[in-house]
N, C-alpha and C positions, 0 to 999 in steps of 0.2 A: 839846344837844354832843357827845353819845356816840354819836349815829345818825351826827352828818357823821361823828367818828372814824373808825366803821367803816367806811363806804363810801370813806375815804381811804385805808386802808388794804387794802380790796379791789381797790380803782383798783390799787395800787403793785402790789401781788401778782400781778396781771393782768396788768400792763405787764412783769412781769417771765419770767411762763410762758409769755405767747403766744410771745413770739419764739424760746424757749427748744422749744416743743412743735412750731411752723412749722420750724425748726432741723431737728428730728427730723423729722420729717416728709418733708421736701425730701432730706434724707441717706437716708432710709427710700427712697426714690423710687429714688433715684441707684442706691443699691446694688441695689436690684433692678433698674434696667435695664441695670445691668452683669451682672449675675449671668444675667439672660436675653441677654444678647448674646452671653457665654462660653459661655453651653450653646449657645446654636445656630450659634456657632461649631463647634465640637467635634462637635456632632451632623452639621453639611455636611461636615465632614471626615472622620469616620467614613464615610457613607453611601458618598460619591462615593470614596471611598479603598476600601472594601471592596467595591463596585461594580466597579469598574477588574479589584480580582489575580482576584474569582469570575467575572469574565466569563474573563478567559484562562486559569483553570483549567476552565472550563466548555469554552472552546471547544479548548484543549490534549484535554482527555478525550475530546470530541467522534473528536477527529484519530484517537487514540491509539486507540478503538474501531475507528473507519473500518478503518483498518490493520489492525487484529486481523482484522476481518471477512474484509478481502480475502487475509490472509495464509493460504491453503490451497492444496490441491492442483489446480489445473488440466489438465483431463483432456481429450484430442480423439482419439477413436478412429478407427479406418478397417479395412476389408478389401484384401486384396491377390490376385489370382487371376493366375497365369499359366502357361503352359505353356513348361520350359526343357530345353535338353538340355545332358550333360555328355559331355564327350569328353578321352581320355586317349590316348596313343600310347608305346608302348615300341620301341624299335631297335634289330638285334643286327648282328653282325658289319660294322660302319663305315657304318650306316644301308641294306644292304640287303638287312635282311628287316626287319619290320616288323608290332608287331600289336596292334590298334587295339581299343579298348572304351567304348562310350557306352552313355549312360542316357537315353532321354525320361521326362519326370516332369512330373506335374500339383502347381504348388507351389498351397498356400491358405494365408493368412497373416492375422493379428490385428495390426494397428498399434497402438501409442499414441504419442500425441507429450501429454508432460507440460509446466510450469511450477510448479518448489515456489515459491507466495510467498511463504512463510514465509521463504525467503532474502534478500528483497530485503533494501537496505542503503539507508538514508536518514537523514536527518537534521530533528530540528523546532525550528526558530528561531523561541520564542515572543517577541523582542526587539522579532524583523522581519518578525514572523507570516508566516514559511516554509518550505514543506516541501521536502527537496533529494532528490531520489531517487540516491543514489550510484550505484547498481550492481542489475540486473533480469539473474538467472538463464538460461542458456541452456536452451533446450530440450533436456529429453530425449528422445530414441527408442526406442521398444524395439518389438522383433519377435519377435514366436512363429510361425514356418511350420511347415507339413505338408506335407510331402512324399509324394507318391503316386507309386512308380514303377510310369509305364505298360509300359516295356520295357527292358528290359538287356540291352545285347550285349558281349559278352565272350569269353576266350578262356584256355584254361591256362596260358600264356606269358604274362597279362596278365589276370587274374583282379580283378574289384571286392572289395577292404580298407576296413580301418578308415579308412585314411588317405584314402581316396577318397570313403569319408562325409563325415569331416570338412569336404572342398574342398569338396562340396556343399553343406554346410550353411552354410560360410562363402559361399561365392559366390554363395548364394541372398541371405541376409541384406545383403550386399552389396548385389545390386541392385536390392534392395528399398527401400534405404534411398534412391539413387542415386535414383530414379524418386519415390518420397514427398517428397524435398525439392524438386522441380517441381512438386508435384500441389497441389489444394485442400485437402488436410489440412492442411500445411503454414501456410496461408495462414488458413485455419477455424481453428487453433490461435492464431495471433497474432493474429486476432478474437477472439478469445475474451480472451488477455491485456491485449488493450487493451480490451476491455470492465470486465474486473476493474478496473483500474488508471485508469480512467475516473470511478471512483465515488470516489478521491479527488479528481479533479482537479474534477468537482462540487459535491462539501463546500468544499473551500479558495476556488474562487470564491464560493462563497455564503456563505462569512463573511469574505470579505474579505481570504483570506489568499491566497500565490501556490505554485503548484508550479513549483521547478525540475528539469531535469532535462538533465544533458549541457551544462553550462554556461548555459544559458537559460532564459527564464518560457515556462513553458508554458500558453496561456490557452483553446486551442480541443482538441477531440479530434481534430482532423485534423494540429495539430502535433502531438501527442502520437504518433501515428499515424507521421507521418514520422521522430520521433526513436527511436521502437523497431526500426522496419524499414529505417533508417540505419546 
């Protein structure tokens, strides 16, 4: 009888404990699954958002670095040589008497055309992935003439003086600049400028950004060259 009572008691305990243990086990699994799901969600959100921002920052940093690399002085050098003449005449007594002076000279000059690209004005739009060049500085031409006088013809009534030499120097520089504006030196300087700015164009194209200048999107070096020369 005692044995049967013990078995009955054990059966009752099992009937009570088993559902409880199963309930705890099932709830534990649910909690575990819920925690894993929450963890995976936040992990995904963290990875995707961080990747997006870090990529944007990386792109902007690369572009800023490239802009700094081209922010330098681009100098194109040339040499000019020519024989020139200078004449001046003074008239007296209602132009009835005149005294002329003239000089024949050989002019050698070193000419430089430079672009200071540190003065390029630009804007970086990270949201729309666009770089807009707002202004490119004008070329600066520097002329360093060396004038050798081959012959000087003057009179005591119209001699050469400081004013004449200043006029000669001004005339020489003006003549050289006029010729250089139409020479290959100017073209070569522009080509070097375009070459430097094309580095930005290549980078933007590679990274999926857009370069804009004078209100238009620039996709090729030809288009960039055309815009710069107009």
